[in-house]
C-alpha positions as CSV (number, residue, x, y, z in Angstrom):
1,M,-98.0,-188.0,105.8
2,I,-100.9,-189.6,107.4
3,T,-100.8,-192.3,110.0
4,S,-103.3,-194.4,112.0
5,P,-102.4,-197.8,113.4
6,F,-105.6,-199.4,114.6
7,L,-107.0,-202.2,116.7
8,S,-107.4,-205.6,115.0
9,L,-110.9,-206.3,113.8
10,S,-112.5,-208.7,111.4
11,R,-113.6,-208.0,107.8
12,Y,-117.0,-206.7,107.2
13,P,-119.0,-205.1,104.3
14,F,-119.2,-201.3,104.0
15,S,-122.9,-201.2,104.7
16,H,-122.0,-201.8,108.3
17,T,-120.5,-199.2,110.6
18,P,-116.9,-198.3,109.8
19,R,-114.4,-199.6,112.3
20,H,-113.4,-197.1,115.0
21,F,-110.1,-196.5,116.6
22,P,-109.9,-195.9,120.3
23,E,-108.8,-192.3,120.9
24,G,-107.8,-192.5,124.6
25,A,-104.4,-192.4,126.1
26,A,-102.0,-194.8,124.4
27,S,-101.4,-197.9,126.3
28,Q,-98.0,-199.2,127.4
29,S,-99.4,-202.6,128.4
30,S,-98.4,-205.9,126.9
31,N,-101.9,-206.6,125.6
32,F,-101.8,-203.5,123.5
33,L,-102.3,-204.5,119.8
34,P,-101.2,-208.1,120.4
35,N,-101.0,-208.8,116.6
36,F,-98.3,-206.1,116.4
37,Q,-96.3,-207.6,119.2
38,S,-95.6,-210.8,117.4
39,F,-93.9,-209.1,114.4
40,A,-92.5,-206.1,116.2
41,Y,-89.9,-208.3,117.8
42,G,-89.4,-210.7,114.9
43,N,-91.5,-213.6,116.3
44,H,-94.0,-213.9,113.5
45,A,-93.9,-217.3,111.9
46,G,-91.7,-217.4,108.8
47,S,-90.6,-213.8,109.2
48,G,-87.5,-211.9,110.2
49,F,-84.5,-210.4,108.6
50,P,-81.6,-212.5,107.5
51,S,-78.8,-212.3,110.1
52,G,-76.6,-209.3,109.5
53,S,-78.5,-208.0,106.5
54,C,-81.5,-205.8,105.7
55,S,-84.7,-207.0,104.2
56,N,-85.7,-205.3,100.9
57,A,-89.4,-206.4,100.9
58,L,-92.2,-206.6,103.3
59,R,-94.5,-209.3,102.0
60,R,-98.1,-210.0,102.9
61,K,-98.3,-212.5,105.7
62,R,-94.5,-212.4,106.0
63,V,-93.7,-209.4,108.3
64,S,-90.9,-208.6,110.6
65,V,-89.8,-205.4,112.2
66,V,-86.2,-205.1,113.1
67,C,-85.4,-208.4,114.6
68,S,-82.0,-207.5,116.2
69,K,-80.1,-207.8,119.4
70,S,-80.3,-204.0,119.7
71,T,-84.1,-203.5,119.3
72,L,-85.6,-203.8,122.7
73,T,-88.7,-203.3,124.8
74,V,-88.5,-201.4,128.0
75,E,-88.8,-204.7,129.9
76,E,-85.7,-206.1,128.1
77,V,-83.5,-203.0,128.7
78,A,-82.1,-204.1,132.1
79,E,-81.1,-207.5,130.6
80,R,-79.0,-205.8,128.0
81,G,-77.3,-203.4,130.3
82,V,-79.0,-200.2,129.1
83,K,-79.4,-199.1,132.7
84,G,-80.4,-195.5,132.3
85,K,-78.9,-193.2,134.9
86,G,-75.2,-193.6,135.1
87,E,-74.8,-194.6,131.4
88,E,-74.5,-191.8,128.9
89,F,-75.1,-192.0,125.1
90,D,-73.8,-189.6,122.6
91,A,-77.4,-188.9,121.4
92,I,-80.9,-189.8,122.4
93,V,-83.5,-189.6,119.7
94,I,-87.1,-189.2,120.8
95,G,-89.3,-190.9,118.2
96,S,-88.5,-193.1,115.2
97,G,-90.1,-191.2,112.4
98,I,-88.0,-190.9,109.2
99,G,-86.4,-187.7,110.4
100,G,-85.4,-189.2,113.7
101,L,-84.1,-192.5,112.1
102,V,-82.1,-190.7,109.5
103,A,-80.5,-188.4,112.2
104,G,-79.8,-191.5,114.4
105,T,-78.3,-193.7,111.6
106,Q,-76.2,-190.9,110.2
107,L,-74.7,-190.3,113.7
108,A,-74.2,-194.0,114.3
109,V,-72.3,-194.3,111.1
110,K,-70.0,-191.5,112.2
111,G,-69.3,-193.5,115.4
112,A,-71.8,-192.1,117.8
113,R,-73.6,-194.3,120.3
114,V,-77.3,-193.5,119.8
115,L,-80.4,-194.5,121.7
116,V,-83.8,-194.2,119.8
117,L,-86.9,-194.2,122.0
118,E,-90.2,-195.1,120.3
119,K,-93.5,-195.1,122.2
120,Y,-95.1,-197.5,119.7
121,V,-94.2,-201.1,118.9
122,I,-92.9,-200.5,115.4
123,P,-90.8,-197.8,113.9
124,G,-91.8,-195.2,111.2
125,G,-94.3,-192.8,112.7
126,S,-96.2,-191.3,109.8
127,S,-94.3,-193.7,107.5
128,G,-95.3,-196.9,109.2
129,F,-97.7,-199.7,108.2
130,Y,-100.3,-202.0,109.6
131,Q,-101.9,-205.3,108.5
132,R,-105.5,-206.4,108.5
133,D,-107.2,-209.4,106.8
134,G,-104.4,-210.0,104.3
135,Y,-103.9,-206.3,103.5
136,T,-100.7,-204.4,104.2
137,F,-101.6,-200.7,104.5
138,D,-99.2,-197.7,104.4
139,V,-100.4,-195.5,107.2
140,G,-99.0,-192.4,105.4
141,S,-98.3,-191.2,102.0
142,S,-97.3,-193.6,99.2
143,V,-95.7,-190.9,97.1
144,M,-92.1,-191.7,97.7
145,F,-89.3,-189.3,96.6
146,G,-85.6,-189.9,97.4
147,F,-85.1,-193.4,95.9
148,S,-83.2,-192.2,92.8
149,D,-79.8,-193.6,92.0
150,K,-78.5,-190.2,90.9
151,G,-78.0,-186.6,92.1
152,N,-77.8,-185.4,95.8
153,L,-81.5,-185.4,96.7
154,N,-81.8,-189.2,96.7
155,L,-81.7,-188.9,100.5
156,I,-83.6,-192.2,101.2
157,T,-81.2,-194.2,99.0
158,Q,-78.2,-192.5,100.7
159,A,-79.6,-193.1,104.2
160,L,-80.2,-196.7,103.5
161,E,-76.8,-197.2,101.8
162,A,-75.1,-195.6,104.8
163,V,-76.1,-198.5,107.0
164,G,-75.7,-201.2,104.3
165,C,-79.3,-201.5,103.3
166,Q,-81.1,-201.5,100.0
167,M,-84.8,-201.7,99.0
168,Q,-86.3,-202.9,95.8
169,V,-88.6,-200.2,94.3
170,V,-91.1,-200.0,91.5
171,P,-91.0,-196.8,89.3
172,D,-94.3,-195.0,89.1
173,P,-94.9,-193.7,85.6
174,T,-97.4,-191.0,86.8
175,T,-96.8,-189.0,90.0
176,V,-100.5,-188.0,90.3
177,H,-103.6,-187.7,88.1
178,F,-105.4,-184.4,88.9
179,H,-109.2,-184.4,88.6
180,L,-110.1,-180.7,88.9
181,P,-112.9,-178.2,88.3
182,N,-114.0,-177.4,84.7
183,N,-113.1,-181.0,83.6
184,L,-109.4,-180.3,84.0
185,S,-107.8,-183.8,84.0
186,V,-104.0,-183.6,84.1
187,R,-101.6,-186.5,84.5
188,V,-98.1,-185.6,85.9
189,H,-96.0,-188.0,83.8
190,K,-92.5,-189.0,84.8
191,E,-91.4,-187.6,81.5
192,Y,-91.2,-183.8,82.0
193,D,-91.9,-182.9,78.4
194,K,-94.9,-185.2,78.3
195,F,-96.3,-183.5,81.4
196,I,-95.7,-180.0,80.0
197,D,-97.4,-180.9,76.7
198,E,-100.4,-182.3,78.5
199,L,-100.8,-179.2,80.7
200,T,-100.3,-176.9,77.7
201,S,-103.0,-178.7,75.7
202,Y,-105.5,-177.2,78.3
203,F,-103.9,-173.8,78.3
204,P,-102.3,-173.2,74.9
205,H,-102.4,-169.4,75.4
206,E,-100.2,-169.9,78.5
207,K,-97.5,-172.0,76.8
208,E,-94.7,-169.5,77.4
209,G,-95.8,-168.9,81.0
210,I,-95.9,-172.6,81.8
211,R,-92.4,-173.1,80.4
212,K,-91.0,-170.1,82.2
213,F,-92.5,-171.0,85.6
214,Y,-91.4,-174.6,85.6
215,S,-88.0,-173.6,84.2
216,E,-87.5,-171.4,87.2
217,C,-88.3,-174.4,89.4
218,W,-85.6,-176.3,87.5
219,K,-83.1,-173.6,88.1
220,I,-83.6,-174.0,91.9
221,F,-83.7,-177.8,91.8
222,N,-80.5,-178.0,89.8
223,A,-78.7,-175.7,92.2
224,L,-79.9,-177.7,95.2
225,N,-79.2,-181.1,93.6
226,S,-75.6,-180.1,92.8
227,L,-74.7,-179.5,96.4
228,E,-73.6,-181.9,99.1
229,L,-76.4,-181.6,101.6
230,K,-75.4,-181.1,105.2
231,S,-76.2,-178.7,108.1
232,L,-77.0,-175.1,107.1
233,E,-76.0,-174.3,110.7
234,E,-72.4,-175.4,110.3
235,P,-70.2,-172.6,108.8
236,L,-67.2,-174.7,107.7
237,Y,-69.6,-176.7,105.4
238,L,-71.3,-173.6,104.2
239,F,-68.1,-171.8,103.3
240,G,-66.7,-174.9,101.6
241,Q,-69.8,-175.3,99.4
242,F,-69.8,-171.6,98.6
243,F,-66.2,-171.6,97.4
244,Q,-66.9,-174.7,95.3
245,K,-70.2,-173.7,93.8
246,P,-70.8,-170.0,94.4
247,L,-73.4,-169.6,91.7
248,E,-75.6,-172.4,93.0
249,C,-75.4,-171.1,96.6
250,L,-76.3,-167.5,95.5
251,T,-79.2,-168.9,93.5
252,L,-80.6,-170.7,96.6
253,A,-80.1,-167.6,98.7
254,Y,-82.0,-165.5,96.1
255,Y,-85.0,-167.8,96.2
256,L,-84.9,-168.5,100.0
257,P,-87.4,-165.7,100.8
258,Q,-89.7,-166.2,97.7
259,N,-92.9,-168.2,97.3
260,A,-94.1,-170.3,94.4
261,G,-97.4,-168.5,93.8
262,A,-95.8,-165.1,93.5
263,I,-93.3,-166.4,90.9
264,A,-96.1,-168.2,89.0
265,R,-98.0,-164.9,88.8
266,K,-95.0,-163.2,87.1
267,Y,-95.5,-165.5,84.0
268,I,-99.1,-166.8,84.2
269,K,-102.4,-164.9,84.1
270,D,-105.1,-167.5,83.5
271,P,-106.9,-167.9,86.9
272,N,-107.6,-171.6,86.3
273,L,-104.0,-172.3,85.5
274,L,-102.9,-170.4,88.6
275,S,-105.4,-172.5,90.6
276,F,-103.8,-175.6,89.1
277,I,-100.4,-174.3,90.4
278,D,-102.1,-173.9,93.8
279,A,-103.2,-177.5,93.7
280,E,-99.7,-178.6,92.8
281,C,-98.4,-176.7,95.9
282,F,-101.2,-177.9,98.1
283,I,-99.9,-181.5,97.7
284,V,-96.5,-180.2,98.7
285,S,-97.4,-178.1,101.7
286,T,-101.2,-178.2,102.4
287,V,-101.4,-174.5,101.5
288,N,-101.8,-172.6,98.3
289,G,-99.0,-171.4,96.0
290,I,-98.8,-167.9,97.6
291,Q,-97.9,-169.5,100.9
292,T,-95.6,-172.3,99.6
293,P,-91.9,-171.5,99.6
294,M,-90.4,-171.7,96.1
295,I,-87.6,-173.9,97.2
296,N,-90.0,-176.5,98.7
297,A,-92.1,-176.4,95.6
298,S,-89.2,-176.8,93.3
299,M,-87.8,-179.8,95.1
300,V,-91.0,-181.7,94.5
301,L,-92.1,-180.3,91.1
302,C,-88.8,-181.3,89.6
303,D,-87.6,-184.3,91.4
304,R,-90.7,-186.2,90.3
305,H,-89.2,-185.9,86.8
306,F,-85.5,-186.2,87.7
307,G,-85.4,-189.0,90.2
308,G,-89.0,-190.0,89.8
309,I,-91.5,-191.5,92.2
310,N,-90.5,-195.0,93.3
311,Y,-92.6,-197.2,95.5
312,P,-90.7,-199.6,97.8
313,L,-91.8,-203.2,97.3
314,G,-93.6,-204.5,100.4
315,G,-94.8,-201.0,101.4
316,V,-93.5,-197.7,102.8
317,G,-93.1,-199.2,106.2
318,G,-90.0,-201.1,105.0
319,I,-88.0,-197.8,104.9
320,A,-88.3,-197.4,108.7
321,K,-87.8,-201.1,109.3
322,S,-84.5,-201.1,107.3
323,L,-83.2,-197.9,108.9
324,A,-84.0,-199.3,112.4
325,K,-82.2,-202.5,111.5
326,G,-79.3,-200.5,110.2
327,L,-79.1,-198.5,113.3
328,A,-78.9,-201.6,115.4
329,D,-76.3,-203.1,113.2
330,Q,-74.1,-200.1,113.8
331,G,-74.1,-200.9,117.6
332,S,-76.8,-198.4,118.6
333,E,-80.0,-199.1,120.4
334,I,-83.7,-198.7,119.7
335,I,-86.3,-199.3,122.4
336,Y,-90.0,-199.8,121.6
337,K,-92.9,-199.1,124.0
338,A,-90.7,-196.3,125.5
339,N,-93.0,-193.3,126.0
340,V,-90.9,-190.2,126.7
341,S,-92.8,-188.0,129.1
342,G,-90.2,-185.3,129.7
343,I,-86.7,-183.9,128.8
344,I,-84.4,-183.6,131.7
345,I,-82.7,-180.1,132.0
346,E,-79.7,-179.5,134.3
347,Q,-78.1,-176.1,134.6
348,G,-79.9,-175.0,131.4
349,K,-78.7,-177.9,129.3
350,A,-80.7,-180.9,128.0
351,V,-79.0,-184.0,129.5
352,G,-81.5,-186.8,129.4
353,V,-85.1,-188.0,129.1
354,R,-87.6,-189.5,131.5
355,L,-90.1,-192.2,130.4
356,S,-93.7,-192.4,131.6
357,D,-92.7,-195.4,133.8
358,G,-90.1,-193.3,135.6
359,R,-87.0,-194.7,133.9
360,E,-84.4,-192.2,132.9
361,F,-81.7,-192.2,130.2
362,F,-78.9,-189.7,129.7
363,A,-76.9,-188.4,126.7
364,K,-74.6,-185.6,125.6
365,T,-77.3,-184.5,123.2
366,I,-81.1,-184.9,122.9
367,I,-82.8,-184.9,119.5
368,S,-86.6,-184.6,119.5
369,N,-88.5,-186.0,116.5
370,A,-91.7,-184.7,118.1
371,T,-93.2,-181.5,116.7
372,R,-91.8,-178.3,118.1
373,W,-95.2,-177.7,119.8
374,D,-95.0,-181.1,121.6
375,T,-91.3,-180.7,122.4
376,F,-91.6,-177.3,124.0
377,G,-95.2,-177.5,125.2
378,K,-95.2,-181.1,126.7
379,L,-91.7,-182.5,127.0
380,L,-90.3,-179.3,128.6
381,K,-92.9,-178.5,131.2
382,G,-91.8,-175.7,133.5
383,V,-89.1,-174.5,131.2
384,P,-89.6,-171.0,129.8
385,L,-90.2,-170.9,126.0
386,P,-87.1,-169.8,124.3
387,K,-87.3,-166.6,122.3
388,E,-86.7,-168.4,119.0
389,E,-89.7,-170.6,119.6
390,E,-91.9,-167.7,120.5
391,N,-90.9,-166.1,117.1
392,F,-91.6,-169.4,115.3
393,Q,-95.1,-169.7,116.8
394,K,-95.8,-166.1,115.8
395,V,-95.1,-166.9,112.2
396,Y,-96.4,-170.5,112.0
397,V,-99.5,-172.3,113.2
398,K,-100.2,-176.0,113.3
399,A,-101.2,-177.4,109.9
400,P,-104.5,-179.2,109.9
401,S,-104.6,-182.9,110.5
402,F,-106.4,-185.5,108.2
403,L,-109.3,-187.8,108.0
404,S,-108.0,-191.1,106.5
405,I,-109.8,-194.1,105.1
406,H,-108.1,-197.4,104.3
407,M,-110.2,-199.6,102.0
408,G,-109.8,-203.0,100.5
409,V,-111.9,-203.3,97.3
410,K,-112.5,-205.9,94.6
411,A,-110.0,-205.4,91.8
412,E,-112.6,-205.3,89.0
413,I,-113.9,-201.9,90.2
414,L,-110.7,-200.2,88.9
415,P,-110.6,-199.4,85.2
416,P,-107.6,-200.7,83.2
417,D,-104.5,-198.5,83.4
418,T,-105.7,-196.8,86.6
419,E,-102.9,-194.6,88.0
420,C,-101.6,-195.1,91.6
421,H,-102.2,-191.5,92.8
422,H,-105.1,-189.2,92.3
423,F,-106.1,-185.8,93.5
424,V,-109.8,-185.0,93.3
425,L,-111.5,-181.5,93.6
426,E,-114.6,-181.8,91.5
427,N,-116.5,-178.5,91.4
428,N,-115.1,-175.4,93.0
429,W,-111.5,-174.2,93.3
430,S,-112.5,-172.3,96.5
431,E,-112.9,-175.7,98.2
432,L,-109.2,-176.6,97.7
433,E,-108.0,-175.8,101.3
434,K,-111.3,-176.3,103.1
435,P,-111.8,-179.4,105.4
436,Y,-112.9,-182.4,103.3
437,G,-112.7,-180.2,100.1
438,S,-109.8,-182.0,98.3
439,I,-109.3,-185.8,98.3
440,F,-106.0,-187.5,97.8
441,L,-106.1,-191.1,96.9
442,S,-103.3,-193.7,96.7
443,I,-103.7,-197.2,95.2
444,P,-100.3,-198.7,96.0
445,T,-101.4,-202.2,94.8
446,V,-101.3,-200.8,91.3
447,L,-97.5,-201.0,91.8
448,D,-97.2,-203.9,94.3
449,S,-100.0,-206.4,94.2
450,S,-98.6,-208.3,97.1
451,L,-100.0,-205.8,99.5
452,A,-103.6,-207.1,99.1
453,P,-105.2,-210.5,98.8
454,E,-105.5,-211.8,95.2
455,G,-108.2,-210.1,93.2
456,H,-108.2,-207.0,95.5
457,H,-106.8,-203.5,95.7
458,I,-106.0,-201.0,98.4
459,L,-107.5,-197.5,98.4
460,H,-105.9,-195.1,100.8
461,I,-107.9,-191.9,101.0
462,F,-107.2,-188.8,103.0
463,T,-108.5,-185.3,103.2
464,T,-107.8,-182.4,105.6
465,S,-109.6,-182.2,108.8
466,S,-109.1,-180.2,112.0
467,M,-109.1,-181.5,115.6
468,E,-111.8,-178.9,116.5
469,D,-114.2,-180.7,114.2
470,W,-114.0,-183.8,116.4
471,E,-114.0,-182.5,119.9
472,G,-117.0,-182.4,122.3
473,L,-118.7,-185.4,120.7
474,S,-120.1,-188.4,122.5
475,R,-118.9,-191.9,121.4
476,V,-122.2,-192.4,119.5
477,E,-121.9,-188.9,117.8
478,Y,-118.2,-189.5,117.0
479,E,-118.9,-192.9,115.3
480,A,-121.9,-191.4,113.4
481,K,-119.8,-188.5,112.1
482,K,-117.1,-190.9,110.9
483,Q,-119.7,-192.9,109.1
484,L,-121.3,-189.8,107.5
485,I,-118.0,-188.3,106.2
486,A,-116.7,-191.7,105.0
487,D,-119.9,-192.2,103.2
488,E,-119.8,-188.8,101.5
489,I,-116.2,-189.3,100.4
490,T,-117.0,-192.7,99.0
491,S,-119.9,-191.3,97.1
492,R,-117.6,-188.6,95.6
493,L,-115.1,-191.2,94.4
494,E,-117.9,-193.4,93.1
495,N,-119.3,-190.5,91.1
496,K,-116.0,-189.3,89.8
497,L,-113.7,-192.3,89.3
498,F,-115.1,-195.7,90.2
499,P,-118.8,-196.4,89.6
500,G,-120.1,-199.1,91.9
501,L,-117.3,-198.5,94.4
502,R,-119.6,-199.0,97.4
503,S,-120.6,-202.5,96.5
504,S,-117.0,-203.6,95.9
505,I,-115.7,-202.7,99.4
506,D,-114.3,-205.6,101.3
507,F,-112.7,-203.8,104.2
508,M,-112.6,-200.3,105.6
509,E,-111.2,-198.4,108.5
510,V,-111.5,-194.7,109.3
511,G,-109.0,-192.5,111.2
512,T,-109.5,-188.9,112.5
513,P,-107.2,-186.2,113.9
514,K,-107.8,-187.9,117.3
515,T,-106.4,-191.1,115.9
516,H,-103.3,-189.3,114.7
517,R,-102.8,-187.4,117.9
518,R,-103.0,-190.6,119.9
519,Y,-100.6,-192.8,118.0
520,L,-98.1,-190.2,116.9
521,A,-98.2,-187.9,120.0
522,R,-98.8,-184.9,117.7
523,D,-100.5,-181.9,119.1
524,K,-103.9,-181.8,117.5
525,G,-102.8,-184.4,115.1
526,T,-100.9,-181.8,113.1
527,Y,-98.5,-182.7,110.3
528,G,-96.2,-179.7,110.6
529,P,-96.2,-175.9,110.5
530,M,-98.4,-173.7,108.3
531,P,-97.7,-170.0,107.9
532,R,-100.2,-167.6,109.6
533,G,-100.1,-165.3,106.6
534,T,-97.9,-165.0,103.5
535,P,-94.4,-166.1,104.5
536,K,-91.1,-164.9,103.2
537,G,-90.3,-168.2,101.7
538,L,-88.3,-170.3,104.2
539,L,-86.8,-167.5,106.2
540,G,-89.0,-168.2,109.2
541,M,-88.4,-171.9,109.4
542,P,-86.2,-173.0,112.2
543,F,-83.3,-175.4,111.7
544,N,-82.2,-178.1,114.1
545,T,-80.6,-176.2,117.0
546,T,-82.8,-174.7,119.7
547,G,-82.6,-172.1,122.4
548,I,-81.7,-174.9,124.9
549,D,-78.2,-176.1,125.0
550,G,-77.9,-179.8,124.0
551,L,-81.4,-180.0,122.6
552,Y,-82.1,-180.3,118.8
553,C,-85.3,-180.8,116.8
554,V,-85.7,-182.8,113.7
555,G,-88.7,-183.5,111.4
556,D,-91.5,-181.7,109.7
557,S,-91.6,-178.6,112.0
558,C,-87.9,-177.9,111.1
559,F,-86.4,-176.6,107.8
560,P,-87.3,-177.5,105.1
561,G,-90.8,-178.7,106.2
562,Q,-93.2,-181.5,105.4
563,G,-92.8,-184.7,103.3
564,V,-90.6,-187.7,103.4
565,I,-87.7,-186.2,101.5
566,A,-87.9,-183.0,103.5
567,V,-87.7,-184.7,106.9
568,A,-84.9,-186.9,105.6
569,F,-83.1,-183.7,104.7
570,S,-83.8,-182.4,108.2
571,G,-82.3,-185.6,109.6
572,V,-79.1,-185.3,107.6
573,M,-78.7,-181.7,108.6
574,C,-79.3,-182.5,112.3
575,A,-76.8,-185.4,112.4
576,H,-74.1,-183.2,110.9
577,R,-74.7,-180.4,113.4
578,V,-74.8,-182.8,116.4
579,A,-71.7,-184.6,115.1
580,A,-69.8,-181.4,115.0
581,D,-71.0,-180.5,118.5
582,I,-69.8,-183.8,120.1
583,G,-66.5,-183.8,118.3
584,L,-67.1,-186.2,115.4
585,E,-66.9,-183.5,112.7
586,K,-64.7,-180.4,112.4
587,K,-66.1,-177.2,113.9
588,S,-65.2,-173.6,114.6
589,P,-66.8,-172.3,117.9
590,V,-66.2,-168.7,116.9
591,L,-67.8,-169.1,113.4
592,D,-70.6,-171.3,114.9
593,A,-71.6,-168.5,117.3
594,M,-71.5,-165.9,114.5
595,L,-73.5,-168.0,112.1
596,L,-76.2,-168.9,114.7
597,R,-76.6,-165.3,115.6
598,L,-76.9,-164.4,111.9
599,L,-79.5,-167.1,111.2
600,G,-81.5,-166.0,114.3
601,W,-81.5,-162.4,113.0
602,I,-82.6,-163.6,109.5
603,R,-85.5,-165.5,111.0
604,T,-86.8,-162.3,112.6
605,M,-87.3,-160.9,109.1
606,A,-89.9,-163.5,108.2
């Protein structure tokens, strides 16, 4: 969920100033991040995908991103005949995050001609990667759902298989190790009963409540996992699912307006255990249990035991690489260094996009993988905000961004059997949601040692931080503040987990909300919506259609929200709705109109 591609700099000890990331306007020039250029187009020595296949590993010092005849820079477009005005695609996707790539590949498989426009030089957005000094860093979360070989929520596996790709993965035996106030140390084991037994050992008086709460999560998960997942805005699909599995559909409808914290409080009274549930939900949604929709919580709290957490060999960036390669193999296009500056509206319909260099491309439909705030606030300048978006912005605000630290450390600093993922909140539950209060730590080299030089590990650390905390600073003040906060977080981890951590640091880079805003074009560096108050579950979350004909949104500011599996779900739903609208799937215009009005009315109840 975090991302920060940075300028190439040499290795140095932690006692020096942490490396900074330039926070100005993103460059489109050819000298921008030259080390990325070589592997973005498959020119890195010894790299590249085998012809006609997808790579299943991204090895250190052997990197390639979508070497294909259909992955282009803006400068190469004219040579390939992608001429812009006068040539119409079935769909243009703005951005190559996981949601956008899943939507694009699903459409391409159905026969649509898709053009994906990515402002950066590699795909993936928040699920990308970067390399420094022999390290391959995930720029976002390393907790990967969706790679299971069973059920219907293995959406990453399904998306890859749809375009003929596979990835090798390593099962993670522990989803996360919580280090919480009052010496509460809980491991979320892959084995559900083992996790429940460990949690109950701390709260034996709440044994029944623990079982009842998590059993309710399983009821929701099993219902969702039994359904074929397509667009909830397509009535023929909905009616078909309801007639096949009415009980499961009614179960989901019942829980749609409910939140995890409220349900937990039906069964649990111990305030420390309820705070633990809050921490569980915070990882899911960056808010507490009272504000986390029960359906979202159930997807994560159960799938970690059902399908499990599986880390892709070579790093998370391989997911986007494989999807982009698969998209190209289907005959569609992806263009890098293509910065979309506006969506073209003609007679009230979205018909194309304009790049920052003035180039224009046209399509029957436009899919924005930008946030809804960026889509309607920046890409649609001069267009009145649709009523649906006004309502959305009344219910939701931008979730905070993050401060992220990527470290390379000597391997001996980690105790034996150290888990891959940790959540640290040492002293006070009240600090859970405050900036820099909670620390999430990933050590992906525990699962894939090829990501770091021999004898070293990667520590990827992130904590919530707001854009306002970094504005109005001079360059000197900005660098000093990064140094200060990085030092404080390092000290906390040194005291809690890894004594001597500071002296073992071989490499470090720090990213702030400004970094995330620059490289991902996300308003204030946000990673999705957060309810202003206590929401009615998912009732207020918009789906993929918008108030502008021909324009769709996909990603973490759409139903069902944040996280890789959630945005993949959003991509699947979006592709189905778009396919119906352009004639690649069955549709009923009358039922469509009725359902969209009904959904709009339901959202007003949030």
